[in-house]
N, C-alpha and C positions, 0 to 999 in steps of 0.2 A: 075908928071905923076902917075896916079893911077895904082896900080897893080891889075889885075883881078884874082879872085880865080878860079882855074879850077873846072869845074863841078865834076870831079872825086873825088876831096878832100871833097866835100859836101855829096857825096854818103853815106859814113859810118854814118854820122850824121843823114841823112834822114832815114836810116835803123833803127837806134836806136829809133828815134822818132816814126816811124811806129810801131815797136815792142811794145813800151810802150803803144801806143794808142790801138793797137789790143788787148793787154792783158787786158787793162781797159774795152774795149768794150765787150770782152768775159765774164768778171766778171759781167758787167751790164746785159748781156744777161742771165747769170745764175740767177741773182736776178729777172729778169723779168719772167723767167720760174718758179721760186719758188713761186712768188706771186700768179699766177693762181692756182698752185698746192695747196697752203694754202687755197685759196678761195674755191676751189673745195672740199677740206676736210671739211671746215666749212659748206658748203652746204649739204654734205653727212651726217654730224653729226646732223645738224638741221633736216634733213629729217628723220633720224633714230628716233629722239625724237618725231617728229610729227607723224610718222608711229606707234610707240608704243602707244602713247596717243590715236590715232584714233582706233587702234586695241582693246585697253582696253575698250574704250567707246562703240564701236560697240558690243563687246562681252556682255557687261552689258545690252545694249538695246535688243539684240537678246534673251538673256535668259529671260528677262522680258516678251517677246512676245511668249515664248515657243519654240523658234527656237534654233538651235545649230550653233555656228560659225564654219566655215570651215577653213582649213589651209590658212594662209595669207602670203604675202610678200610685201615688200615695198623697194623702191630704188629712188635715185635721177636720173632723166633722163636728161642728159646734152643737148641732142638734143632739147627737149621741154623746158629745163631750169625750171624744176618743180619736185616736189616729187610725185611719183605715188604709189598707193596702190592696191593690188589685194587681194580680199577676197570673202567671200560668206557666205551663210547660208543654213541650211537644216531644213526643217519642215517635218511633217508626209507625205505630199503628193508630195513635190517637193524640188529641190535644186536650189539656185540662186547664180550665180557667177558674179563678176563685177570687173572692174578696174576703179579707179577714180583718178583724179588729185586732190591732197589734197590742193593745193593752191586755186583752183577755185571751187572745189566740182563738177567739170564736169565729167560725166561718159564717159569714153573713150571706153569701151566695156562691154558687158554683155550678159548673156544667162540664160535661165531657162530650167531645165529639164522638159520634158512633158511626163509622163508615158504613156499617150494615143497616143503619136506620137514619137516613139523612133527614127525613121529615121530623122525627123526634128530636134530633140534634138542633134543627132550626127553631123548633118550638122552645126548647130549653135555652137556646141562645137569646131569643127574644125576651124571655123572662129575666135572664141574667142582665141583658142590656138595659132593661127597664129598672131593675134594682140598682145597677151601676149609676144610672142617671139620677135616681133618688138620692143615693149616697154621696156622689161626687159633684153632681150638677153637670152642665154641658161640658163636653171635652174642649179643652183650649185649642185654638187654631194653631 
């Protein structure tokens, strides 16, 4: 005659197994979270390198044309999964502002100041500022 093991005596063993598995799975979860964090950092670092290089090349080109580069900023945009750059130039008669996707060279937003139509320039600037906020988030202090 076989003796049956009561279910209650297996309960502590099952608890220990479950605890060991959940600890292992939480460690795995931590590793999975670290991987995207490392990848994101790598993307941000590559974007910074690309942004600085683009900024330097643009400033060189603009000075050759007699224009002056305006303040710039660049950042990795996770939503678009790309590196974006905001810059501009100023010449004697107008200023030009733009945001470009550095991976595709696609212009995402731009406007030009028009001294002959200040109202239109302000309206375009408001649209541009709104798009910049969407893409970059708030400006750092």
